[in-house]
C-alpha positions in Angstrom: -48.6 -16.4 -10.3 -47.4 -14.2 -7.4 -47.9 -10.6 -8.3 -44.9 -8.6 -7.2 -46.9 -5.5 -6.2 -46.2 -4.4 -2.6 -48.6 -2.5 -0.5 -45.6 -0.6 0.7 -45.5 1.1 -2.7 -49.1 2.2 -2.3 -48.5 3.5 1.1 -45.6 5.6 -0.1 -47.8 7.3 -2.6 -50.6 8.1 -0.2 -48.7 8.9 3.0 -48.2 12.6 3.9 -44.7 11.7 5.2 -41.7 12.6 3.0 -40.2 9.8 0.9 -37.0 9.9 3.0 -38.9 9.5 6.2 -40.9 6.6 4.7 -37.7 4.9 3.6 -36.1 5.2 7.0 -39.2 3.9 8.7 -39.3 1.0 6.3 -35.7 0.1 6.9 -36.3 0.1 10.7 -39.4 -2.0 10.2 -37.6 -4.6 8.1 -34.8 -4.9 10.6 -37.3 -5.9 13.2 -39.1 -8.6 11.2 -39.2 -12.1 12.6 -40.3 -15.1 10.6 -43.7 -16.5 11.8 -43.7 -20.0 13.3 -46.7 -21.0 11.3 -49.2 -19.7 8.8 -52.1 -17.4 9.7 -55.1 -16.9 7.5 -57.8 -14.5 8.7 -59.6 -13.6 5.4 -60.4 -15.2 2.1 -57.6 -14.9 -0.4 -57.6 -12.5 -2.1 -59.1 -10.5 0.8 -60.8 -7.1 0.8 -57.6 -5.0 0.9 -56.0 -7.2 -1.8 -59.0 -6.8 -4.0 -58.8 -3.0 -3.6 -55.2 -3.0 -4.8 -55.9 -5.3 -7.7 -58.8 -3.1 -8.7 -56.6 -0.1 -8.8 -53.9 -2.0 -10.6 -56.3 -3.3 -13.2 -57.0 0.3 -14.3 -53.4 0.5 -15.5 -52.3 -3.1 -16.2 -53.8 -6.4 -16.9 -54.0 -7.9 -13.4 -56.0 -11.0 -14.1 -53.1 -13.4 -13.5 -52.5 -12.0 -10.0 -53.6 -14.3 -7.2 -52.0 -12.7 -4.3 -50.9 -9.1 -3.4 -47.7 -9.2 -1.4 -46.9 -6.8 1.4 -43.1 -6.8 1.3 -42.8 -4.6 4.4 -44.1 -7.6 6.4 -42.9 -10.7 4.4 -39.9 -12.4 5.9 -38.0 -15.6 5.4 -40.1 -18.4 4.0 -43.3 -16.5 4.6 -45.2 -14.1 2.3 -47.6 -11.7 3.9 -50.5 -10.3 1.8 -52.2 -7.0 1.9 -54.8 -8.3 4.3 -52.2 -9.6 6.8 -52.5 -13.3 5.9 -49.2 -15.1 6.5 -48.5 -18.0 4.0 -45.6 -20.4 4.0 -44.3 -19.9 0.5 -43.5 -23.1 -1.4 -43.8 -21.5 -4.8 -41.7 -18.3 -4.4 -42.7 -16.3 -7.4 -42.2 -19.2 -9.7 -38.9 -20.3 -8.2 -37.4 -16.8 -8.2 -36.7 -16.1 -4.5 -33.4 -17.7 -3.3 -32.8 -17.0 0.4 -36.1 -15.6 1.8 -38.0 -12.4 1.9 -36.1 -9.5 3.4 -33.0 -11.6 3.9 -30.5 -9.7 6.1 -27.5 -10.2 3.8 -29.5 -9.0 0.7 -30.8 -6.0 2.5 -27.3 -5.2 3.6 -26.1 -5.4 0.0 -29.0 -3.2 -1.1 -28.0 -0.4 1.3 -24.4 -0.1 0.3 -22.9 2.9 -1.5 -21.9 0.5 -4.3 -25.5 -0.4 -4.9 -26.6 3.3 -4.8 -24.0 4.3 -7.4 -25.0 1.3 -9.6 -28.7 2.2 -9.4 -28.0 5.9 -10.0 -25.8 5.4 -13.0 -27.0 2.1 -14.5 -23.6 1.0 -16.0 -23.6 -1.7 -18.6 -21.3 -4.8 -18.6 -21.9 -5.2 -14.8 -20.2 -8.6 -14.4 -18.9 -9.3 -10.9 -16.4 -12.1 -10.8 -17.3 -13.0 -7.3 -21.0 -13.0 -8.2 -21.0 -15.1 -11.3 -17.7 -16.7 -12.2 -17.2 -18.1 -8.7 -20.1 -20.5 -9.5 -19.6 -20.9 -13.3 -20.5 -24.3 -14.7 -17.6 -26.7 -15.5 -16.1 -25.9 -18.9 -17.5 -22.4 -19.1 -15.0 -19.5 -19.6 -17.2 -16.6 -20.4 -20.6 -15.0 -19.5 -23.1 -12.8 -21.2 -25.5 -11.0 -18.9 -29.1 -10.1 -19.9 -32.4 -9.0 -18.4 -34.4 -12.2 -17.8 -34.6 -15.9 -18.6 -36.4 -15.5 -22.0 -33.8 -12.9 -22.9 -31.0 -15.2 -21.9 -32.2 -18.0 -24.1 -32.9 -15.7 -27.0 -29.4 -14.2 -27.0 -28.0 -17.7 -26.7 -29.8 -18.7 -29.9 -28.2 -15.7 -31.6 -24.8 -16.8 -30.4 -25.5 -20.3 -31.8 -26.5 -19.0 -35.2 -23.5 -16.7 -35.5 -21.2 -19.5 -34.5 -22.8 -21.8 -37.2 -22.5 -19.2 -39.9 -18.9 -18.4 -39.0 -17.9 -22.0 -39.3 -19.5 -22.1 -42.8 -18.0 -18.8 -43.9 -14.5 -19.7 -42.7 -11.8 -17.0 -42.7 -13.5 -14.7 -45.2 -15.5 -11.6 -44.2 -19.1 -10.8 -45.1 -19.7 -10.5 -48.9 -21.9 -8.0 -50.7 -24.7 -10.5 -51.3 -24.9 -11.3 -47.5 -24.9 -7.6 -46.6 -27.6 -6.7 -49.0 -29.9 -9.7 -48.6 -30.0 -9.5 -44.8 -31.5 -6.0 -45.0 -34.5 -7.7 -46.8 -34.7 -10.5 -44.2 -33.6 -13.0 -46.9 -30.8 -15.5 -47.4 -27.9 -15.8 -47.6 -27.5 -12.9 -45.1 -30.5 -14.2 -43.0 -30.0 -17.9 -43.4 -32.6 -20.5 -42.8 -31.4 -22.1 -39.5 -33.1 -23.8 -36.6 -33.0 -24.5 -32.9 -34.2 -27.9 -31.8 -36.3 -28.1 -28.6 -38.3 -30.8 -27.0 -42.0 -31.5 -26.6 -43.5 -29.9 -23.4 -40.5 -27.6 -23.1 -40.6 -24.0 -21.9 -37.8 -21.5 -22.8 -39.6 -18.1 -22.7 -42.1 -15.9 -24.3 -40.0 -13.7 -26.7 -40.2 -14.4 -30.4 -37.2 -16.8 -30.7 -37.6 -18.4 -27.3 -41.4 -18.8 -27.8 -40.7 -20.7 -31.0 -38.7 -23.2 -28.9 -41.4 -23.3 -26.2 -43.8 -26.2 -26.4 -45.6 -26.4 -23.1 -48.9 -24.5 -23.5 -50.8 -23.4 -26.6 -52.0 -20.3 -24.8 -48.4 -19.0 -24.7 -48.1 -19.3 -28.5 -51.4 -18.6 -30.1 -51.6 -15.7 -32.6 -47.8 -15.2 -32.5 -45.8 -15.8 -35.7 -43.2 -18.6 -35.2 -40.1 -19.9 -36.7 -40.5 -23.3 -38.3 -38.2 -25.0 -35.9 -38.3 -28.7 -35.2 -39.4 -30.5 -32.0 -38.0 -33.7 -30.6 -39.8 -36.1 -28.2 -38.8 -35.8 -24.5 -39.0 -39.1 -22.6 -42.3 -39.8 -20.8 -41.1 -41.9 -17.9 -43.2 -44.2 -15.8 -43.2 -44.3 -12.0 -42.0 -45.7 -9.8 -38.7 -45.6 -11.7 -37.3 -48.9 -10.2 -40.4 -50.8 -11.3 -40.2 -49.6 -14.9 -36.5 -49.4 -15.4 -36.5 -51.4 -18.7 -39.5 -49.6 -20.2 -38.0 -46.2 -19.3 -34.6 -47.1 -20.8 -36.4 -48.1 -24.0 -38.4 -44.8 -24.1 -35.2 -42.8 -23.6 -33.5 -44.7 -26.4 -36.4 -44.1 -28.7 -36.3 -40.3 -28.0 -32.5 -40.2 -28.6 -32.9 -42.1 -31.9 -35.6 -39.7 -33.1 -33.6 -36.7 -32.0 -30.6 -37.8 -33.9 -32.7 -38.4 -37.0 -34.0 -34.9 -36.8 -30.5 -33.5 -36.4 -29.4 -35.4 -39.6 -32.5 -34.7 -41.8 -34.2 -31.5 -40.8 -34.9 -29.3 -43.8 -33.1 -26.3 -42.2 -29.8 -26.9 -40.5 -29.9 -27.1 -36.7 -27.4 -24.8 -35.0 -28.2 -25.9 -31.4 -30.3 -28.1 -29.2 -31.8 -26.6 -26.1 -33.0 -28.7 -23.2 -34.1 -28.2 -19.6 -32.7 -30.6 -16.9 -36.2 -30.9 -15.6 -39.1 -29.7 -17.8 -40.7 -27.3 -15.3 -43.6 -25.6 -17.0 -44.3 -28.7 -19.0 -45.2 -30.8 -15.9 -41.9 -31.5 -14.0 -40.8 -34.1 -16.4 -37.5 -35.9 -15.8 -35.0 -38.0 -17.8 -32.1 -40.0 -16.5 -28.4 -38.9 -16.7 -28.0 -41.5 -19.4 -30.5 -39.7 -21.6 -28.6 -36.4 -21.3 -25.2 -38.2 -21.8 -26.5 -39.6 -25.0 -27.9 -36.2 -26.0 -24.4 -34.7 -25.5 -22.9 -37.5 -27.6 -25.2 -37.0 -30.6 -25.0 -33.2 -30.5 -21.2 -33.4 -30.5 -21.1 -36.1 -33.2 -23.3 -34.0 -35.4 -21.5 -30.7 -34.7 -24.5 -29.1 -33.1 -24.3 -26.9 -30.0 -26.0 -28.0 -26.7 -27.7 -25.3 -24.6 -28.8 -26.3 -21.1 -31.6 -24.1 -19.9 -31.1 -23.8 -16.1 -33.3 -20.8 -15.7 -35.4 -22.6 -13.1 -33.1 -25.4 -12.0 -29.9 -23.3 -11.4 -28.6 -21.9 -8.1 -28.8 -25.1 -6.0 -32.5 -25.9 -6.2 -31.9 -29.5 -7.2 -29.2 -30.2 -4.6 -26.2 -29.3 -6.8 -25.5 -25.7 -7.9 -26.3 -26.6 -11.5 -28.7 -29.5 -12.2 -26.7 -30.7 -15.1 -23.8 -31.5 -12.8 -25.7 -34.6 -11.9 -25.5 -35.9 -15.5 -21.7 -36.6 -15.2 -21.1 -35.5 -18.8 -17.7 -36.4 -20.4 -17.7 -33.0 -22.2 -19.6 -30.0 -20.9 -22.5 -28.2 -22.7 -21.7 -25.3 -25.0 -24.0 -22.8 -23.1 -25.8 -22.7 -19.8 -28.6 -20.1 -19.4 -29.7 -18.9 -16.0 -32.1 -16.5 -14.2 -34.7 -16.7 -11.4 -32.9 -17.7 -8.1 -29.7 -16.2 -9.4 -31.4 -12.8 -9.2 -29.8 -12.0 -12.5 -29.9 -13.5 -16.0 -27.6 -14.5 -18.8 -25.7 -17.4 -20.1 -22.3 -19.0 -19.6 -20.4 -20.1 -22.7 -17.1 -21.3 -24.1 -14.7 -18.8 -25.5 -15.3 -20.3 -29.0 -18.8 -18.7 -29.0 -17.5 -15.1 -28.7 -18.7 -13.4 -32.0 -16.0 -12.5 -34.5 -16.9 -8.8 -34.3 -17.9 -6.5 -31.4 -21.6 -5.3 -31.1 -22.9 -8.4 -32.8 -24.4 -9.8 -29.6 -25.1 -6.7 -27.5 -27.8 -4.6 -25.8 -27.9 -1.3 -24.0 -27.7 -2.5 -20.5 -26.1 -5.9 -20.8 -28.1 -7.1 -17.9 -28.6 -5.4 -14.5 -25.4 -4.8 -12.4 -27.5 -4.0 -9.4 -28.9 -7.6 -9.5 -25.3 -8.8 -9.8 -24.7 -7.2 -6.4 -27.6 -9.1 -5.0 -26.4 -12.3 -6.6 -23.0 -11.8 -4.9 -24.7 -11.9 -1.5 -26.4 -15.2 -2.1 -24.5 -18.1 -0.6 -25.0 -21.8 -1.5 -27.2 -23.4 1.1 -25.9 -26.8 1.9 -29.2 -28.0 3.5 -31.1 -28.3 0.2 -30.2 -32.0 -0.4 -31.0 -32.9 3.2 -34.3 -31.0 3.4 -35.3 -32.2 -0.1 -34.7 -35.8 0.9 -36.8 -35.2 4.1 -39.7 -33.7 2.1 -39.7 -36.4 -0.6 -39.4 -39.1 2.1 -42.8 -37.9 3.6 -44.5 -37.3 0.2 -43.9 -40.9 -1.0 -45.8 -42.6 1.9 -48.6 -40.0 1.6 -48.9 -41.1 -2.1 -49.5 -44.6 -0.8 -52.1 -43.5 1.7 -53.9 -41.0 -0.6 -53.4 -42.5 -4.1 -56.6 -40.8 -5.4 -54.9 -37.4 -5.1 -51.1 -38.0 -5.2 -49.1 -40.1 -7.6 -45.7 -40.0 -9.3 -43.7 -38.2 -6.6 -40.4 -37.1 -8.2 -37.6 -34.6 -8.2 -34.1 -33.7 -6.9 -33.2 -31.5 -4.0 -36.3 -29.5 -3.1 -37.2 -29.2 -6.8 -40.0 -31.8 -6.3 -43.4 -32.5 -7.8 -46.3 -34.9 -7.9 -49.3 -35.5 -10.2 -53.0 -35.2 -9.5 -55.5 -37.3 -11.5 -57.2 -34.3 -13.0 -56.7 -30.5 -13.5 -59.9 -29.9 -11.5 -58.7 -31.8 -8.5 -55.3 -30.0 -8.6 -57.0 -26.6 -8.7 -59.1 -27.6 -5.6 -56.1 -28.9 -3.8 -54.1 -25.7 -4.4 -57.0 -23.5 -3.3 -57.5 -25.5 -0.1 -53.7 -25.3 0.6 -53.9 -21.5 0.2 -56.7 -21.3 2.7 -54.6 -23.4 5.1 -51.8 -20.8 4.7 -49.5 -22.5 2.2 -48.8 -21.0 -1.2 -48.1 -23.6 -3.9 -48.3 -23.8 -7.7 -48.9 -26.2 -10.6 -47.0 -27.2 -13.7 -48.1 -28.9 -16.8 -51.7 -30.1 -17.0 -52.1 -31.9 -13.6 -48.8 -31.6 -11.7 -48.1 -29.8 -8.4 -44.6 -28.4 -8.1 -42.5 -27.4 -5.1 -40.3 -24.4 -5.7 -39.3 -23.3 -2.1 -36.4 -21.1 -1.1 -32.9 -22.5 -0.4 -33.5 -21.6 3.2 -36.4 -24.2 3.6 -35.8 -26.3 6.8 -37.3 -29.5 8.2 -39.3 -27.3 10.5 -40.9 -25.6 7.5 -41.6 -29.0 5.9 -43.3 -30.1 9.1 -45.6 -27.1 9.0 -46.4 -27.9 5.4 -47.0 -31.6 6.0 -49.5 -30.9 8.8 -51.6 -28.7 6.6 -51.2 -30.9 3.5 -52.5 -34.0 5.3 -55.4 -31.9 6.6 -56.3 -30.9 3.0 -55.9 -34.5 1.8 -58.4 -35.7 4.4 -60.8 -32.9 3.4 -60.6 -34.0 -0.3 -61.2 -37.7 0.6 -64.1 -36.8 2.9 -65.7 -34.7 0.1 -65.1 -37.0 -2.9 -64.7 -40.5 -1.4 -66.6 -40.4 1.9 -66.9 -44.1 2.3 
């Protein structure tokens, strides 16, 4: 995980200069930044300065997950610079959260406007900018609910699904006395026994509801009370896809059949199904458009809402603005959640999902309007498809040449991944890549995932490939010297 703790913040606390002088100096510094042509690593990672910062941070916050201390006064474009001055090509981007590069000129310009200053000073709620969000709304979506982060977006989407389900059952009548009294005791009928159906290996967040739908890692869920919600099987495809077309079709059909059976027979009624276009934390697992078309069919036929979790895949990462566009659905999903690269969070939905009374789905801030201003400045980068094809086209022959390290190359756009044979080998590969000046991350048990910025170019890919092949040769020389 990339720890978003800048040495600039530390300098601001220790410098004798005034805060205004520091801010102006920082602005001048950022305006002069030029993206490096290649990585540069001069210390171990984390280096001595980074270790000092982490040691200070650990006195106040659990910093054990931090692997790199970013200096955001020096980071630029596709390169993250750490507290020791090491310059790394960032192919992970704070778990897919950086859209158009560090210190992007358009984003810095948006951050320095009077509009941004007023928004930050007054923190208004309901900060929806039509040009930021509705200009890129998914097909079939009429409304938006803004929130704080991806887990929050999914959690509030679940609430919307439950309210919608109960309203259908209740019909035109209002709440009765039994419902009003029982809900204050956390009991039915006011607090009905309803479910959200998710898939094996899925990740939808770490809050109570979203965590109950998350199935990717036991460590995320241990010791936390959970709703007794059902789990459906997600297809486990075999690669290469063209070689196992019949087997994969049978696997997807099996999963759809089991999912429909759960929809029909689960002990507590299912209000919604939530699914990721690509199971990111679960190991970059894919399914075909046909699988999702069938999922939309059975949810519609069983009067169950379909929530598409595009927290990681949204904002052009897969080559279309929304990954589910590639499914060619006859009818759109009921909700689409988003965060990360969008620089804001929330969910799009149909008008039918607006609660019957105000304040039923609500929170103090209703998202962060300052992040909406940043989202407004993010343009769709058309090169994602081309660069993704270029990167994948080089990974596939590397998998043939180095089959003991790379297998199952897959993905869409630059949202790519491959598998390593073991978790230990993956850890070694990622560490070597960091020493070569490339920041990467894993997913699932043994997968390596690519989550670069939308501004990644073929030149960046070439820089990566040179260092990647060097690491592959080192691994082969160490483990298979013959």
